[in-house]
N, C-alpha and C positions, 0 to 999 in steps of 0.2 A: 488469312487462314482463320477458318471458321470449325469450330468443334459441335459435335451433335446439333448441327442445325440452329444453335443459338448463341453461341460464345466464339466473339469475334476478338483474335489475339492482337494485342497492342503492342508489347516488348516484353523482352525477357527480365525478369526481377531478380533472379539468381540462378545458381545450380549446386548441389551436392553430390556425395557418392550415390545416391538412390534416385536421383532425379532432378527436373526442372521447376521453376516456376514462373509464371506469367502473369503478366496484368492484364487482364480481358474485361470485354464489355457484354452485358447479357442484351443481345438483340430484342430477344423475346419480350422483356417488360418494359413497360412505358418509361420513357428520360434514359433509356440504355445505361442504367447505373454499371459500375464497375465491380469487377470482382477477381478474385486471385485463383488460378488453376495451376495444381500441383502434377506433373506428369511423372509416371513413373521410368526411369532412364537410369538402369544399372551402368556402372561403369565396365561392366564384363557380362559376356552371355553365357558364362560357367551356370549349371542349374542349380547350384547350391546359394548362389549369389541371386539369382533372378528369385530363387524361393524365399529369400531373407527379404528382399527389398519388397517382392509383393504381400509377404506377411507383415511387414510394418506399415504399408500403404492401408491394408484391411484394418489394422488396429487401430491406426489415426482416424479413419472414417467411423470406427465404431465408437472411438471415445469421442469424438467430436460431438456425435449424433448424442452422446449421453451427456456432456456437461457445457455444449454449446449454449444452453441456455443461459448462462451464467455473461453478465454484461462485460466482464474482461477476458471473455474468450470468443474468438471469430466463430460464428455460425458456419456448420456446414450446409450448403446450399444444393449441393447437387453430386452426384457419385455415379460414374459411368465405366463401362468399358467400348473401344472402339478399334477396328483392327488388332487384337491382341495388346492395345495398349491401356494403360490405367489411369484413370483421372479423378481427382477431387477439384470440387468447386466451393471457394469458400469466401466469406465475407472479405472485404478487401478494407483493410485498416490504414489511414492515412495519417503520416506523421513519422517520427524520427526513433530510431532505436535509443535506446540509453547509450550504449557504445557511442553513437555519431554525436548523442548530446554531450558525451565527455570530451570527445577529440574537437569540437567545435566551440565549448564553452567552458574547458576545464572541470576539474576533480570537483565534487560535490561536498558541502560542507558534514559536519557531523549531525547537525539539525536535518538536514537535507535528505541524508541517507536513513536517519528514524523515519522521516516522513514515508519515504520509499516503502520502507519496511512496514510502516501503517497501513500501507496500500496493498500491498502485494502478499502478506502474509494472510488475513482471512481468505483472499483468493487460491492460495494454497491448501489452505485447511480445508476447503470447499474441496477442491480436487481430490485430496486425499481421502476425503470421506464418501468419494465416489470409488473408492479402492483404485485409485489411479495414481500413478508414479511418474512425473514429466519426463525425469532423467536428462533434461537437456536445457536447465535453467541457466540463461547467462545473459549480459548485457547485450548482446546483438539479437535476443530471443525477444525483449522486452520493447514494446512501442509505446510511446506517449500520444496517445490518439488526439489529434490537431483539433476536432470539435470539441472535445470537453478536457483534455488532457488528461484523461484517466490513463494508467497503464495498462497494455492489456499484453496477455502471455499468449505466443503463437510458437508455431512448430510443432505439434504433437506428434511428429512421425517416432519418436522415440520412447513412446509412452509405454509402461509396463502395466498391464490391466487385469491381470489375474495374479492378485496377491493372495497366496496361500494360507487361510485362516489357520491350519493345523500346523504347517512350518512355523508359521509365525509365533504361535503359541509356545512349540517345543522348543524353537531355536533360542539359544542365550543371546544371539546378535541380532534378533527380530528380522532375520533374512527373507528375501523371496527370489527363487531361484527364476532364473531365464538363461535360455540356451544360446545366447551370445552378448558380447560386451558392446554397449550403445552408451554414447556420450560424447564430449567434448573434453580433451585431456586437460587437466589443471582445474577443470570446473567439477567435474566427476569425482567422486570418493574413491577411496581403494576397493570397499566392498562392491561398487556397483562396477567396475573396470574389470572385478574378480568374478562379475556374472551373478553378484547377490546382492541387487538394490533393495533398498528398505525406503520407508517414507523418510526416514532421516537422510538419505542421500540427496534429497532436496533441500533439506535445511543446509547442508554442507554448500551446495553448489549457489545458495543465496548468501552465505559468509563470503563464499569466494567474490561473488558479485558486489558484495558491500565492499571488498577492497579493492576491487576495481574502481568503482565510484568513487572511493575517497582519495585513492591515489592516482588514477590515470592509467596502472600498470597492470598488463595481463599477467596470469600466472606464470608464463613461460618466463617474464622479466623478472620475478623472484626467485632468490634462492629457496633451498629446502632442506632439511635435516634428514643427511641418508642414512642414519640409524633409525630414526622414529618414520620419516615421511613428512613430518609437518612441513607446512608453506613458512618461510622466515618473512614475515608481513611487519611485524611491529613497529621496525622502523622506517616503513613507508609511507604509516600514518601519522596523524595527530589527532589522537581521540583522548575523551576521558577515561579515566581508570576502567569504570563503571562497564563503559562502552565497549572498551577493550575486553573486558572479560566475557561479556557476551558474546563477543564476535569468536573470542577462541573458544568457548565452548559450541559455536557453531562448526568450527572447523577442526573440531576433536577426531583424529583419525582412528579411533575407536568407536563404532556406533555406538558401544554400551555407555561412553561418557559423553557422547553429543546430546543434544536436543532431540526429545522423540517427536515432537509435534510443534506447527505453527505456534498454535497457542502457548506453549512453553516459551517459545520466544518471547512472544508479546507481553507473558508475566513478566519475565527477567527484564524487559525493557520498561516496564511499567506503562505501556501504552494503551493497556485495556479500558480505561477511564475516557479516551478519545476515541474509541472504536465504534460507539453507537451510529453515528450519523453514517459511517462508513458500511456498517453491518446493515443497516434499514436501506441504503442504497443496493447492497448485494442481492435484493430480493426484487429489484426491479429492474430490468433489462430495459434499458433507455437507449432506443436506437434512433441516430438523428437523421437517418434516411429513410425514404420512402418505400424500400423494398419489403416485401412481403415478410411478415414475420413466421417462423416455424412457431408451433403450437406449443405453449409452454405448459409444463406437467403441472396438474392440480396440487396445491397446498394442503394436504391433508392434516387432521387436527390429532393429538393424543386426546383420546376422550377420558383419559385418567387425569388429565392435567387442564384439558382446555387449549393446549398449547400448539403451535405449528410444530410439527416431525420432520421436516424437512431439515436436512444437514444445515443450511445456512439458517434458517430461522433459528434452529435450536441454537447455533453461534451468537446469534443475535441475543437470545434469551438469556444464555451463560453471561453475556458483555452486561446486559441490564442487571443482571443479578449480583454481579460483581460491582457497578456501581452503585447498586444500593446498600451492599455492604460496607463499601468504602464511607457511607456518611456515618456508619459506626465506628469512627476513628479512634483508636487508642493512642497516638501520638500524645508527643509533649504538649500539644496544644489543648489539650483535655476536650470531655463532652461538653455539648452545648445544653442549656436547661437542665440539667443535673439527670439526664434520661438513662435509664438502663441498657445495657447491651442487649439482655432478653427481650425487651420492649420490642414488637414487631414494627417495622418500619410504617406500615399505615397508621399504626398508632402514634408516632412519634409525629407524623405530617400532620395528622388531624388534630392534635392537641396543641399545635404550636399558634400562639398569638402573634401577627407579622408585626403590628405597631408597637408591641412591649418587648420583641426580639432584643437582646444584647449582642452586638457584635463586638468581641475581644479585638482589642488594639494589639498589636505586635509590632516588633522592633524589626529594624532592618537585620540584624546581627540573626535574631532568631531565625529569620526567613532562611538566610545564607547558610546557617549552621545546621539547619533541618534538611536544607537540599541537599547539602554535602553528605548526610548520613542517609542518603535515599528517599527521604519525603518527598513528595511530589503532589500530595494534596492538601490546597490553600481554602479549600472552598469556604465561601463566608466569614473571611478574614477581613478584619480593618486595615488596610495598607494604606490608608491618604496620607498622602505626606511623606510619603518615606523614600528614602535617598538609595536607589537600587543601581546606580550607574555601574557598566560593565560587568554583569555578573551572569553566569550563565545558570537561567532558569527554564531552559529548553523543557518542552513537552508538560510544564507544570499545569496543574487543574485549579483553576480560579472559579471555575462554574459552581453555581451554587443550586445541588438539587432539591434543595427546600422553596426554590423561586424566589428567593431573597437575592439582591444584589451583591456580591461581593464590593467592597469598599475600596476603590482605587483612584480617588480625586487627588489631581496634584501631584502623584507620585512621579519620582524621575527615574525612568528606565533608560536613559540615553545609551545608546552602544551597547545595550545587553542582548544575550542572546535568548530570545522567546520563542523560536521556532517550534510549531506543534503545539504552542499552549493554547489551553482552554479559557476565554475570557466569555464564554456565552452567559448574556445577561448582567455582566459587570459593570459596573458604574467607573467609567475612566475619564471623567469630565475634566477637562485641563490637565491630562497628564502628559509628560514629556516622553516621548517614544521616538526622539529623535534619532536617525540612522541606528536603529534596531534591526536587529533580525527577528523577522515575525513571518518567516515563510511555513506555509500551510497553518497559521494560528487561525482558532476559530473566535469570531465576534459576534456570530450569531445573537441580535437582540440586544447587544452592549449600546452602552450610551458613551460614545465617543465626545461629544459636544465639545469643542474648543481645545480638542486635544493637539498635540504638537508630532505631526508623523513627516516632519520633512525629511527626504533620504532614506526613509524607512524603506525596508523588503519586504514586501507584501505578497511576495508571487505565492498563487494558488492559496490565498488566505481566505476563509469565507467571514463577508460582512454583510451577509444575508439580516435584512431588517436592522441594520445596525445605525442609530443616529450618528450622523456625520457633518451636522449642521454646526460650519465655522471649524471644521477640521482642515489644518495646514495638511496637504499632501503636494506640496511642491518638492518636485525632485523623487517622489516616492514611487517605487517598482511593483505594478499592481497586476504584471503579467498573469493569466490565469486567476486572477481574484474572482469571487463571486461578489459581485457588486454591481447594482443596477445605475444608470446615467442619472435617473432621478435622486439619486443618492450623490452623485458625483457632484450634480450641480448645486448642491448644497455645501461641497466643501470647496477650499482654494486648492487650485491647481496652475502649473504653467507649462511652459515647454519642456520641461525636462521631467514632467511626470509621465511615466509609462503607462498606458490605460490597458486594461484587460486583454484587448487584441493585439499587445504588443506594438502599440502605435504611438507616437508621441503628437500631442494636439496643443495648439494655442487657445487656451480658454480666457 
């Protein structure tokens, strides 16, 4: 079957209440690249059903045309009618859904779910900034793209794209009316099923998705409180009390008490310091194929500040500003160099004399106690030779924004949880990271010379420009890690080492 004289249908990918989805090839382009075609196919011929289905498809086309420049949203390639049938042509995303991942490899760890949130929340913030509510976020609609392992949000057929600012300003629940309820039962919150979706409705769906990733259980497999309507999920997962409280607020039945934005969740998780690289990646739509790109809208400047005015760029600017403020830490570790809180950041950096800078020595107990009380920022600390075995320091920040190395030489992190931690530019020479969880950790420009990483889980970690000379990676899992063959050639690996392309090799 050939559509519009260019799209050759290969096979059906799926079907739902309003249509079917097909894998096709575009025979009009060199190389005949793959694409996805969505066809309007209502289950009923009733006029009201046909009208609703057509409205949803038109809304999806409009939304994809508006936000499809984001690298984690499928591009809209074409849009046409033929023989009174309606078609959308979208970019084909090769990979597995998170639902398939959990079924094949089991539930995620707490660090894995935090890594998921650190990647998905900025994308949701971008979508909301375009006055779009997705309304159907769930594991089956999140694909891990095969080429770069990035998460891609699909199926914008249920979006709400006409948020009424007047209504939002006057309603105590910040609601936006729609003419029909759309969404997946269990993932859609009560206000959405009552046809009053809000931006916070997507936050609720993300919370339910987190529960699925942690437990492997869908909402229908869990009980609920018949009085309040709350999902009874706490006994289904094993997470820290802090993370449990964050999920609890994401799942608040009352919109008033739920997180109102994606940035609220990032702040609650203290993930903002690790978002700079992700935010920068959000501004560049990296496309692995050679298909023609739709033109990206120009980034305009706010002439009063000289900063980008696009929503994504503003988010990146907010993150960088937050990082700058964090250098003025008022925690139990105190200020460095006796600097005043009122002194501008530029003044602090310009007055630093690297050769004379004192790096305070910290004890293992101080680190553990500070972390248990919510501290995550350990920049520029002298942690050399500390014994930190079997501790949870996930998402801790050891990256020094003043361009001095955090000192971790010879420290013992064996079997600890350091998932998502930031070790940018840190000195980890001869450190013991054996059997350590380092999923999604950042080691960009770090010195790992002679470190022991045997059996460590480095899945999706960033090792760009890190020194791996003499590093022991025997049995380490580097699936999806950002590391070059030249770097690996300087390290010790064996047949148990899982390389970035998920292949074992004998070195």
